[in-house]
C-alpha positions in Angstrom: -40.3 14.2 14.7 -37.8 16.3 16.6 -35.3 18.3 14.6 -31.9 19.1 16.0 -30.7 22.5 14.9 -27.8 22.2 12.5 -25.0 24.7 12.2 -26.4 25.8 8.8 -29.9 26.2 10.2 -28.8 28.1 13.2 -26.6 30.4 11.1 -29.7 31.2 8.9 -31.7 32.0 12.1 -28.8 34.3 13.1 -28.8 36.4 9.9 -30.9 39.1 11.5 -28.9 39.1 14.7 -25.7 39.8 12.8 -26.9 43.3 12.2 -27.0 43.9 15.9 -24.5 46.2 17.6 -23.8 43.2 19.9 -22.8 40.8 17.2 -19.2 40.8 18.3 -20.2 38.9 21.3 -22.0 36.2 19.2 -20.2 32.8 19.4 -21.1 29.4 18.0 -19.7 26.2 19.6 -21.0 23.1 17.8 -24.6 22.4 18.5 -24.7 24.7 21.5 -24.7 28.4 20.7 -23.5 31.2 23.0 -25.4 34.3 21.8 -25.2 36.6 24.8 -27.0 40.0 24.3 -27.7 39.3 20.6 -30.8 40.7 18.9 -33.3 38.0 17.8 -36.4 40.1 17.7 -39.1 38.4 15.6 -36.8 35.5 14.5 -38.5 32.1 13.9 -37.2 29.3 16.1 -40.3 27.1 15.9 -40.2 23.3 15.8 -36.4 23.0 16.4 -34.2 21.6 19.2 -32.5 24.3 21.3 -31.4 22.1 24.1 -29.0 24.0 26.4 -28.6 26.9 24.0 -27.4 30.1 25.8 -29.6 33.1 25.0 -28.7 35.0 28.2 -29.5 38.7 27.9 -30.8 38.4 24.3 -33.6 40.4 22.8 -36.1 37.6 21.9 -39.2 39.8 21.8 -41.9 38.7 19.3 -39.7 35.6 18.5 -41.5 32.4 17.5 -40.6 29.3 19.6 -43.7 27.3 19.1 -43.2 23.6 19.7 -39.4 24.1 20.2 -37.4 21.9 22.6 -35.8 24.3 25.1 -34.9 22.0 27.9 -32.3 23.4 30.3 -31.9 26.5 28.0 -30.2 29.6 29.5 -32.6 32.5 29.3 -31.6 34.7 32.2 -32.4 38.4 31.7 -33.8 37.8 28.2 -36.6 39.9 26.7 -39.4 37.6 25.5 -42.1 40.2 25.4 -44.9 39.1 23.1 -43.0 35.9 22.2 -44.8 32.8 21.0 -43.9 29.8 23.2 -47.0 27.8 23.0 -46.4 24.0 23.1 -42.7 24.6 23.7 -40.7 22.4 26.1 -39.0 24.7 28.6 -38.6 22.2 31.4 -35.6 23.0 33.6 -35.0 26.2 31.6 -33.2 29.1 33.4 -35.4 32.2 33.1 -34.5 34.3 36.1 -35.3 38.1 35.6 -36.7 37.3 32.2 -39.4 39.6 30.6 -42.3 37.4 29.4 -44.9 40.1 29.4 -47.9 39.1 27.2 -46.0 36.0 26.0 -48.0 33.1 24.7 -47.2 30.0 26.8 -50.4 28.1 26.4 -49.8 24.3 26.7 -46.0 24.9 27.3 -44.0 22.6 29.5 -42.2 24.5 32.3 -41.7 21.8 34.9 -38.9 22.7 37.3 -38.2 25.9 35.4 -36.4 28.7 37.2 -38.5 31.9 36.7 -37.6 33.8 39.9 -38.2 37.6 39.7 -39.4 37.3 36.1 -42.2 39.4 34.6 -45.1 37.3 33.3 -47.7 40.1 33.5 -50.5 39.6 30.9 -48.9 36.3 29.8 -51.1 33.4 28.5 -50.4 30.3 30.5 -53.6 28.4 30.1 -53.0 24.6 30.3 -49.3 25.2 30.9 -47.4 22.8 33.1 -45.4 24.7 35.8 -45.2 22.0 38.3 -42.3 22.4 40.8 -41.3 25.7 39.0 -39.6 28.4 40.9 -41.7 31.5 40.6 -40.7 33.4 43.7 -41.1 37.1 43.3 -42.6 36.9 39.8 -45.1 39.4 38.5 -48.1 37.5 37.1 -50.6 40.3 37.3 -53.3 40.1 34.7 -52.1 36.8 33.4 -54.4 34.0 32.2 -53.8 30.7 33.9 -56.9 28.7 33.3 -56.4 24.9 33.9 -52.7 25.6 34.7 -50.7 23.0 36.6 -48.8 24.7 39.4 -48.5 21.6 41.6 -45.7 22.0 44.2 -44.6 25.3 42.5 -42.9 28.0 44.6 -44.9 31.3 44.3 -43.6 32.9 47.5 -43.9 36.8 47.4 -45.3 36.6 43.8 -47.9 39.1 42.5 -50.9 37.4 41.1 -53.3 40.3 41.3 -56.3 39.9 38.9 -55.3 36.6 37.4 -57.8 34.0 36.2 -56.8 30.6 37.4 -60.2 28.9 37.0 -59.8 25.1 37.4 -56.0 25.3 38.1 -54.0 22.9 40.1 -52.0 24.5 43.0 -51.9 21.6 45.3 -48.8 21.7 47.5 -47.9 25.2 46.1 -46.0 27.7 48.2 -48.1 30.9 48.2 -46.6 32.5 51.3 -46.9 36.3 51.3 -48.3 36.1 47.8 -50.7 38.9 46.5 -53.9 37.2 45.4 -55.9 40.4 45.4 -58.9 40.1 43.1 -57.9 36.7 41.7 -60.4 34.1 40.3 -59.5 30.8 41.8 -62.9 29.2 41.2 -62.7 25.4 41.2 -59.0 25.4 41.9 -57.2 22.6 43.7 -55.4 24.2 46.7 -54.9 21.1 48.8 -51.9 21.2 51.0 -50.9 24.7 49.6 -49.3 27.2 52.0 -51.2 30.5 52.1 -49.6 32.0 55.2 -49.6 35.8 54.9 -51.3 35.7 51.5 -53.5 38.7 50.5 -57.0 37.2 49.6 -59.0 40.4 49.4 -61.7 40.5 46.7 -60.6 37.0 45.6 -63.0 34.4 44.2 -62.7 31.1 46.2 -65.9 29.5 45.1 -65.6 25.7 45.0 -61.9 25.8 45.9 -60.5 22.6 47.5 -58.8 23.8 50.7 -58.3 20.4 52.4 -54.9 20.4 54.2 -54.1 23.9 53.1 -52.4 26.3 55.5 -54.6 29.4 55.7 -53.3 33.0 55.8 -53.4 33.0 59.7 -51.6 29.6 59.9 -54.8 27.5 60.6 -54.8 24.1 59.0 -57.3 21.3 58.9 -58.0 18.3 56.6 -61.7 18.9 56.6 -63.1 21.1 53.8 -66.1 22.4 55.8 -63.9 23.4 58.7 -61.4 25.1 56.4 -64.2 27.1 54.8 -65.8 28.0 58.1 -62.4 29.3 59.5 -61.7 31.3 56.3 -65.1 32.9 56.6 -64.4 33.8 60.2 -61.4 35.7 59.2 -63.7 38.2 57.5 -61.4 39.0 54.6 -62.7 42.0 52.7 -64.5 41.0 49.5 -63.5 37.4 49.6 -66.1 35.2 47.8 -66.5 31.7 49.2 -69.4 29.3 49.2 -71.9 29.3 52.0 
């Protein structure tokens, strides 16, 4: 059952933050809190409703948000390094320029989330739902994205070097000018994705569904065999693709 965060419960969560040098900027306004630049490092917010709470600029490193409701929450410029966000609902959340390095986001809901220019290096995003999310310019290097849902997501100019996205869904995703150097996209659904200008060197494209995808040179075809043949003909260094 969902639990809405009461004033008393929220105040208890803020006890640690009150010791912060930024506590003068801390404000409470009914069920929605404005806690700009407060220090919530290691605080437990798991299993509570944080709908539309403003955490902009806060230190949330190592904080626990497991299973929390964070729809439409303001998290611009926050530090969520090593935070636990697995099973959290972050749909429509504002996370521009956020630091989510090594954060645990497994099974999290991030549909339509705004993550532009954020750091997600080393993050755990296995089975997360990032459909339609704005991930332009994000750093996802070394992240784990097995079985992730990135349908219709915008990953333009993102850095995905070395990620594992085995079995992921990227159909309709924008991957223009994205760095996919050394990625494992085995068994990934890339139907209708836009790969124009993407770096595919040393990538694993074994059993990738490329029907209707726009290839790095702009070629597009609805036939899987013709797509594979054309990609092979591009002679991309180190690219693994079925024969």
